[in-house]
N, C-alpha and C positions, 0 to 999 in steps of 0.2 A: 652596387658597391663592388669594388675590386680589391685584390690583394696581390702582393708579389714578395719574392724572397730576395734578399741582398746579403752579400758577405762582406764583412769588415774584419780585416786581420784574419783570425782563425775562427771567428764566431758568425753564426747566421742569425738574421733578423727577419721577421715577417712584418711587412709594411701594409697597413690597411688604409685604403683610400676612402675617407669618410664623406667625400663630396665637397661642395662649396659652403663655406661659413657665411650665412646670410648677413651677419653683422659686419664682417670685414671684407667679404668678397674673395677671400683667399681659400685655397684648397686646405682641407683638414686631413691630416695623416696621423696615424698612431703607429708607434714602433713597438714590437714585442720580441724580446730576446728568446732565441730558440736553441741556443747552445752551439756545439761544434759539429753537429750532425745535420747534413742536408736532408736526410730522411725525416728526422725529428722536426725540422722546419716545415717540411711538406705536410706532415700530420697536423702541426699547429695551424698552418694556414687553412687546411680543410676544416678544422674544428672551429676556428674563428669565423669563417664564412658561414658555417652551419648555424653558429650562434646568432650571427647577424640575420640570417634568413628566418630563424625561429624567434627572434626578438629576445634572446637571452644573453646577448653580448654585453660584456662589462668593460667599460673603458679603463685603461691602465691608471693605477693610482699608487702614490708613494705613501699612502696612509699606513701607519704602523698599527700593530695589534694594540699597543698601549694607547695610542691616540683614539682609536675606535672605541675601546672599552671605557676609557675615562671620560672622554669628551662627548661621546655620542650615546653609547649603549646604556651606561649606568644612569645618566640623567633621564633618558627616555623610559627606563624601567622603574624609576623611583616611585612613581604613582600607580604602578600596576600591581605591586606586591605589598605585603605587610612590611612595616618598618623593620621589624626584626629580620625578616627574610632579606630585605635590601641590605641591611648592615652585614649580614653573613656573606652576601655576594661581594660587597665592597671589600671586606676584610680578606676574603680568599683571593681576590684579584690583586689587591695591593701587597699582600704578604707572600704569595706564591707565584702568581702568573707573571706580573710585571718584572720582578727581578731576574727571571730566567728566560722568558721568551717575549717579553714586551716589546723589544726592539725589532722583532721580525716584522716584515711587511705583511699586511693583512692578506693581500692577494697572493703572496708567495708561501703562505702557511700550508704545510703539507701534513697528511696524516702521520707520516713518520716523525715529523717534528713533535707532534703531540704525544706519540707513543714513547719517544725518548724522554719527553718532559715528565710523563707519568712515572716512568721507571726511575727517573732521578728523584722524584718526590718520595717514592717508596723507599729508596736507598738512603737519602739524606735530605729529606724535606723539612725537618723540624727547624724552627727559627733559632732555637738554642744550640743547634749543631750537635744534638745528642742522638741522632738517628733519623729514621724515616717516618713518614706519615702512615697511618693505617690504610688498608685498601679501601675502606668505606669513605675516609676523608678524601682520598684521591678520586674516588668515584664521584663524590659530591662536586669536586672542582671540575671534573669532566662534564658533569651535567650543566654546570654554569656556562662553560665554554660552548657546549653544544647548543644551548639556547641562544647565546650571544651570536654565534656564527650562523645559526638558522635565521636570525633576524637580519644578519648581514646579507644573506642570500636574497631575502625578501626585499631588501632595500637596494638590491642590484650592486652591492659593493664587490661581491665575489660570485663565482659561477656555482661552486659547490661547497658544502659544509665539510671541512677537513676533519672535524671531530667525529663525524658520522662513520668514518672508516678507520679511525685510530683504534689501537688495541688498548682496551681498558682493563684494569685489574678487577678480578671477580670479587664482589663483596663477600661472598660466602667463604673466601679464603681466610677471613678474619674470624676469630672465635667470638661468638655472641656473649656479651657480658651476662654473667649469671644473675638472674632476677632475684632480688632479696625482698623478703616480706616478713612480717611478724605473724605468729599465730595469735589466737584470741587472748591467751594468757599474757603474752608479751605486750600486746597492745593495751590491755587493761593496766599492766604494770607501768607503762609509760604515761598513760593518761592520769593515773593516780599520782605519779611523781610530778606531773606538769600542773597540778592544781595550784592556783595562786599565781601562775605565770601570766604576764600580760597577753601572751599568745595562746593561752589554753583553749579558748573558744574557737579560734581559727584552726588549731591543730585538731580539735575534736570534730569540727565540721569536715575537715579534709579526710579524716579517717572514716567518718560515717557517711560520706557521699562519694568519695573517690574523685572529688574535684581537683583540677590542676592548681598548682601554686598561684599562677596569675589569675585564675578564675576566682579563687578565694579572696585574694587581695583586691580584686576589682569589683567584688560584689557590693551592691548598694542596697540600702534598706528599702528603697521603692521596689526592688525586685524580690523582696522576701515577704511572704504571707504567713505569719506565724499562726494565725487563726486556722488557716487551711492546712498548715503543715507542709508547705512546699516553697521552693524558690525557683527563680528563672536565671539561668546562666546566659548572660548577654555580652559580656565584655571581660577583658583581662588587663591586669597591670603587668608589664614586661620590663625587663632590664635590657636596654639596648645601649651598648658601649657604656654601661653602668649608669645610664640615664633612665629614669622612670618614664615609661611610655604607656599610654592607654590605647588598647587595641580592641577591635571587635573579636568575637569568639573565633577560635582557631579555624574551624570549618563550619559549614552549614549545619552539620549534625552536632557540632559542639554547642551550638545555641539550643538549649534544651530546658525542660522543666524537671526538677529533681524533687521527689517526695522526701519528707523528713520524718523520722520517728519521734515519739513523744519526748525521749531523753534529750535529743538534739534540740528540739524546740525549747525545752526548759533551759538548756545551756545558753541558747541565743537570747532568750528573754532576760536572763540574769546578766548577760554581757551587755545588752542594750540598756539596762537600768544603770550599770556602772558607767557606761559611756555618757549617759545623760548627766550623771553626777559630775563627771570630769568636765563636761562642757559648761555646766553651771559654775563650777569652781574657777575655771579659767576665765570665763566671761567673754569680753570683747576680743580677746586674743585667740579664741578658738576658731580654727579653720574648718567650718562645717562643709565638707565635701560630699556628705551623704554616704560615705563608705561604711560598711559594716565593721571592718577591721582597719584601724588607723592608729597613729601615734596618739599620745595623751593630749596633744594640741589639735588633733583632727587631721594632721598631714598624712599623706599616704605612707605606708610602710615599704621600705625598699625590699624588693624580692630577695636580694642576696643576703641582707641582714636577717630576714625572716628564716631563710634556710640555715644560716649559721647558728641562730638561736636554737633551732630545732636540733641540730647536731650536738650542741653543747648539752641540751636537756636530756637527749637520748643517752649520751655518754654518762651523765650523772645518774640516770635512772637504772643503769646496769643492764640494759637490754642489748641484744645484738645490734651491731652498727648497720643502719640503713640510711638512705637519703630521704629527704622530705618527699620527693616524688614517689618513693616506695610506699608511702601511706596509701596512695592510689592503687598500687599493686596489691597491698594488703587487703583493701576493701574488696577488690574484685575477686581475689583468691578465696577469701573467707566466704563470700556469697556463693561462689561456684561450688565450694566444698560443702556448703549447706544445702545444695540442691536447687538453688535459685536458677531459673531458666537462663541460658546464655543471652537470649534476646533481651531480657530485662536488664542484665548486667551491662550489655552493650549500650542500651539506652541511657542508663545512669552515667556511664563513662563518657558518652558522646562520641563513640566510635562510629566510623563510616559504615561498617558492616559487622554482622555477627561473626562472619568468617574471620575477620581481623581479630576480634576479641578472642576467639578460640585459638588462633595462631599464637597470639601473645601469651595466653595462659594455658599453653599446651601441657604444662607440668601438672595441671589439675585433671586432665582428661583421663589418664589411666585409672585413677580412683573412681571417677564418675562412671566409666565403662564397667568396672567391676561391680559397682553398686547396681547399675542398670541390669547386668546379667543376673545378679542375685535376685533383684526385684522381679524380673520376668519369670525366673524359675519358680519363685514362691507363688507368683500369681497363677501359674498354670498347674503346678503340682503341689499346691498347698496341702491337699488332703491325701496325697499319695507319698508316704515317707520314702518308699523305695524307687519312685519315679517310674517311667514307662519300661516295660520289659520287651526284649527282643523276641522274635518269633521262635528262636531256639529254646527260650525259657518256658514256652507254653507246653504244658503236658496235657 
């Protein structure tokens, strides 16, 4: 393979001789714009020849970033990730990427283009034009582009991943949302106020197991063993573009067995009896999906309406305002404060590691360490009120 440099007007171009096209018998040539500098053209020629030699050469293409993402990458990714994840990819691309940089040619995309794009999102990225996106949101968009462009490298569309060298906002620049949770008295107050609500048993289970919203709504009776006092978390009901979607557990560790206390078993038994009565009263119109928690006709409960009902009930109960997901935080916090080993708490929550559990619930650690220090001191010096004496105190 050979290459040469030509000048047209004030611009230089690198011409790569590809050899003879077997189907037409004609010579194949590709032209690469090199700018106004002869030296830049020489560097480009050397780079292209090296790419040819190492089989990393990419033929010129006019494919835009928008065409690649929408027509190729998203369809190929759809069956590789959870539906909720795919919907997040699609929305980020359609709302933020395409309007700003979608027309750029894929092969001409530079790290500086992405750096400017991220800065623009931080400054004025909100769809309602009320300001910028958070650093975490921009970082998530960067991660999507980095993955998409890495796939483009593997598919030989581009030589290098422009996102790998772009300047990304640091996620620690944003303040962590303060975790909210109820103490034991506040949780009791809410559950007492929620008695009689159609969602009482579901909220009770959430608070007493730390299960996620989707895990509670996706729970089926065949995964519950009331005799043994345990249940298996295997799937979840999610809201994707406000459509109810059934999904597998969030991660491998999310699929787990959770033990139930006697009170929770009693609540579930009573709920099951009421559900049987509702099914019998509705008769043929009942949609028996096997869900533990469903509408009165057996249809799935929409996750968003489930959360909204919780917020209304919490407001009426006069307890501090928290989200439904904060029942999960409440469960974990109260267990850790009660001295339950972090490993057990991590297993109940379905966290990937114990370290992650301790990172999320770091607010509990100072009290735990103080209790540990006191317990150790009592263990060693229980019979010595004054504790050990220094050598200077010995007479």
